[in-house]
LOMAR-775185 format. One record per residue (C-alpha): residue in three letters; z, x, y. Coordinates in pm, 1 decimal, decimal comma, padded with zeros to 6 digits. Layout:
BEGIN
+-------+----------+----------+----------+
! lumgu !        z !        x !        y !
+-------+----------+----------+----------+
!   ALA !        Z !        X !        Y !
...
+-------+----------+----------+----------+
# end
This chain:
BEGIN
+-------+----------+----------+----------+
! lumgu !        z !        x !        y !
+-------+----------+----------+----------+
!   MET !  00381,5 ! -00591,7 !  03152,4 !
!   ASP !  00203,9 ! -00277,2 !  03272,2 !
!   GLU !  00446,3 ! -00065,9 !  03067,4 !
!   LEU !  00350,6 ! -00253,0 !  02749,8 !
!   ALA ! -00020,5 ! -00208,2 !  02819,1 !
!   ALA !  00033,6 !  00163,8 !  02875,3 !
!   LEU !  00235,8 !  00188,5 !  02552,8 !
!   ARG ! -00041,3 !  00015,1 !  02356,5 !
!   ARG ! -00304,5 !  00253,8 !  02492,5 !
!   ARG ! -00087,7 !  00559,3 !  02427,1 !
!   ARG !  00003,2 !  00460,0 !  02071,7 !
!   GLY ! -00336,7 !  00321,3 !  01982,3 !
!   LEU ! -00192,4 ! -00020,1 !  01899,6 !
!   SER ! -00401,3 ! -00322,7 !  01971,6 !
!   ALA ! -00239,2 ! -00620,3 !  02136,9 !
!   SER ! -00344,9 ! -00845,1 !  01850,5 !
!   GLY ! -00210,4 ! -00611,6 !  01579,2 !
!   THR !  00143,4 ! -00635,2 !  01711,5 !
!   HIS !  00138,7 ! -01006,6 !  01782,8 !
!   PRO !  00419,2 ! -01175,9 !  01584,7 !
!   ARG !  00173,6 ! -01402,5 !  01404,5 !
!   HIS ! -00037,1 ! -01107,1 !  01283,8 !
!   ILE !  00268,9 ! -00922,5 !  01155,8 !
!   MET !  00395,3 ! -01232,3 !  00976,0 !
!   ASP !  00051,4 ! -01295,5 !  00823,6 !
!   ALA !  00037,9 ! -00935,5 !  00695,5 !
!   VAL !  00385,4 ! -00961,4 !  00541,2 !
!   TYR !  00329,0 ! -01303,5 !  00386,7 !
!   THR ! -00007,9 ! -01190,3 !  00244,0 !
!   ALA !  00112,7 ! -00857,4 !  00100,2 !
!   GLY !  00472,5 ! -00956,3 !  00025,3 !
!   THR !  00601,0 ! -00639,8 !  00191,1 !
!   ILE !  00470,1 ! -00382,6 !  00440,7 !
!   ALA !  00598,1 ! -00054,2 !  00580,0 !
!   ILE !  00639,1 !  00014,0 !  00951,4 !
!   SER !  00633,0 !  00382,0 !  01046,2 !
!   PRO !  00884,0 !  00527,6 !  01294,0 !
!   ASP !  00618,8 !  00578,1 !  01565,6 !
!   GLU !  00515,7 !  00210,0 !  01579,8 !
!   THR !  00767,8 !  00118,8 !  01848,3 !
!   LEU !  00599,6 ! -00198,9 !  01970,5 !
!   ALA !  00562,8 ! -00333,5 !  01616,3 !
!   ARG !  00930,6 ! -00249,8 !  01550,5 !
!   ILE !  01041,9 ! -00448,4 !  01854,3 !
!   VAL !  00847,5 ! -00751,1 !  01730,5 !
!   VAL !  00976,9 ! -00707,9 !  01372,6 !
!   ARG !  01337,9 ! -00681,5 !  01491,5 !
!   GLN !  01301,2 ! -01008,9 !  01684,8 !
!   LEU !  01146,4 ! -01183,1 !  01383,9 !
!   HIS !  01425,3 ! -01038,8 !  01166,9 !
!   ARG !  01692,3 ! -01175,7 !  01400,5 !
!   MET !  01529,5 ! -01520,1 !  01383,1 !
!   GLY !  01534,5 ! -01504,8 !  01002,3 !
!   LEU !  01156,1 ! -01513,6 !  00964,0 !
!   LEU !  01128,4 ! -01163,5 !  00812,3 !
!   LEU !  01360,4 ! -00928,7 !  00625,1 !
!   ALA !  01358,5 ! -00574,9 !  00766,3 !
!   GLU !  01534,4 ! -00280,6 !  00600,4 !
!   GLU !  01544,2 !  00090,9 !  00671,4 !
!   ILE !  01403,8 !  00318,0 !  00398,2 !
!   GLN !  01643,1 !  00605,9 !  00328,3 !
!   PRO !  01521,4 !  00955,5 !  00225,8 !
!   ASP !  01621,2 !  00885,9 ! -00136,6 !
!   GLY !  01413,4 !  00565,2 ! -00138,0 !
!   THR !  01702,6 !  00321,4 ! -00120,3 !
!   LEU !  01706,3 !  00042,4 !  00134,6 !
!   ARG !  01977,1 ! -00043,5 !  00383,0 !
!   PRO !  02005,7 ! -00315,8 !  00646,1 !
!   LEU !  01874,4 ! -00226,0 !  00989,3 !
!   PRO !  02122,8 ! -00038,2 !  01205,0 !
!   GLY !  02225,7 ! -00217,2 !  01521,9 !
!   GLY !  02095,8 ! -00110,5 !  01858,1 !
!   HIS !  01811,2 !  00139,5 !  01832,1 !
!   VAL !  01464,6 !  00029,4 !  01733,1 !
!   ASN !  01341,2 !  00382,8 !  01663,9 !
!   SER !  01576,9 !  00541,1 !  01411,5 !
!   GLY !  01326,8 !  00798,7 !  01284,0 !
!   ARG !  01301,2 !  00635,6 !  00941,0 !
!   PRO !  01033,4 !  00393,5 !  00817,9 !
!   TRP !  01113,6 !  00026,5 !  00771,6 !
!   ARG !  01028,2 ! -00202,5 !  00484,7 !
!   VAL !  00943,9 ! -00548,8 !  00611,7 !
!   SER !  00931,1 ! -00828,7 !  00359,3 !
!   ARG !  00934,7 ! -01200,0 !  00333,6 !
!   PRO !  01288,1 ! -01341,2 !  00317,5 !
!   ALA !  01389,7 ! -01487,5 ! -00016,7 !
!   ILE !  01381,5 ! -01864,3 ! -00045,7 !
!   ASP !  01466,2 ! -01857,6 ! -00415,5 !
!   GLY !  01510,9 ! -01531,4 ! -00600,1 !
!   GLU !  01429,5 ! -01189,1 ! -00461,0 !
!   ALA !  01283,4 ! -01100,4 ! -00120,0 !
!   GLY !  00910,7 ! -01025,6 ! -00117,2 !
!   ARG !  00845,4 ! -01199,6 ! -00450,4 !
!   PRO !  00617,9 ! -01501,1 ! -00486,1 !
!   ASP !  00782,4 ! -01840,1 ! -00454,1 !
!   ALA !  00733,8 ! -02140,1 ! -00682,6 !
!   PHE !  00394,4 ! -02213,3 ! -00528,1 !
!   GLY !  00259,8 ! -01862,4 ! -00599,6 !
!   MET !  00259,6 ! -01758,8 ! -00234,1 !
!   ALA !  00370,3 ! -01403,1 ! -00169,1 !
+-------+----------+----------+----------+
# end
């Protein structure tokens, strides 16, 4: 636990900003968000939410294309696109109720 607190202070991340609920709220409100390579704590949370099927996380390639997250490392040096998984249609798009 002390390591996480030290990481938050070093990176400037607040505990509430990396809470799974706050990340999910941001994604569901915006439809999609980007996670930079230096946001290690947020990436750990996103990977767990991705594994549970609650979010869709993809790595943004230099040419702008997306690819599924590589296994293993959380910090690949490339930004991630995090979006809402598709219920019907395309990921990150509003559903039938107009929710993004």
